[in-house]
N, C-alpha and C positions, 0 to 999 in steps of 0.2 A: 803273402809272404809279410811279415812286420820286421824292421829294421828299427832300434831301440839306439838312440845316441846321447852321450851326456855332451855338454857344452853348447856354444850357439854358432851360427854365421858370423862371417868378418863383418864389421860396419860399413856403410857406403852407401850407395845409391841406386835405386832401383826403380824405373819406370815401365808402366805397360800402357799402349796406346792403341786403338785400331789403325790398320795399316792397310794400304791397296799398293799394289806392284804391278804396273803394266809392262810387259815385253814384247816384242817381236820376233819371228823366227821367219828369214824370208830366202829364198831361193831366187836362183837367177841361172837360167839356160837359153840357148839358140832357141828352143823349140817348146813350147805352151805345155807338150805332153810330158817334158821333162822335169818343167817345173812342179805340175802335178804330181808326178812319181815321186820325186824327193819330197813335197809337203807330205806326200800320202804316207810314207815312211818315218819322216821326221815328227808329225804331229801326234802321231800315237805314244811314241816313246817320251816326246816332252812331257804329256799328260801323264804318262806311266811314271814318270820319276817323282811325281809328286802325290801319287793315289795313296801309297803305306807310307807315307812321311806327314808326321803331326808336327815335327819342328824342323826347321830348315836354319842351320847356323850359317850367319854372313861373318860375321868376325869373331875370334874369340883369341886373348892374349892374356894368358895365364899370368907372366911376369908383371902386367901392367892390370891385373886385377879386372880387366875390360870384357864384357860379353856382348854380342848384339844377335840377337834371334827372332827369326818369326815363328810363332806360335800358333797352333789350329789351324793350318794351312788349307786353303780350299782354292783349287785352280779351276780354270774355266777357259775354255775357247771362246772366244767374245766375235772374231771376223774371220772369214777368208776374203782376200783380196788379190787381182790380178790387174798388171798395169804394163807398161815397159820400159826399158832402160837403157840409154845409147853408151853399148860399150866400142870403143874403138873405130866409132863412125858405124857400127852395124846395129841393128835393133833388137834387143834380146827381151825375151819374157820375165815378168817379174812376179812371183806371188808371195805374199805376205798371210803368216798366220799370226794375229794378235790374241795375248791370252792375258789374263788376270788374276794374281793371286792376293787371295784375301785372308787375311788373319790379325794377327796381334803381334805388335812391333815389341821385343821386351829390350831393354838397355838396363845391363848392370856393371857398376863401377865398383870393386871394393877398395875400401882404404885403410885397411890393416890385414893385420893376418888372422887368420880364424883361431878362436880360441882353442888353446893347445891340447883342452879335456873331450875337443868335439870327435870321439874316436868310437867305432860300434863298441856297444856295452854287450849287447846278445842279439842273437838272431832268432825268432821264433815263428815257426812254419806247421803247417797242418796239411795233411793229404785228404783230397776230397773222394 
């Protein structure tokens, strides 16, 4: 499908730059087996969230004309760690899964209204 438009986008600022985001997912429980169970459930879900996602919108404000997105996202599990944590004078097990998101950070700031003639003129399509 191809969409043909008349007019152009609003004036403003756009920048794209390589980006790396690191985040941790931590589980704390009284027993190591419980920590392992919690992380065993959470890690696949965390990876699945990004598996089918090419773009992650971090901030979007139409009124201000501001958009911040992470494009071409690739998620990786980089480490699994275990240690202990003191909770109310008792030692609890803690497990941490470390992740990295890599992609391209896009920053857009529109400084005016789009051209009023920027409307769809026609849509062309073909059946394969």
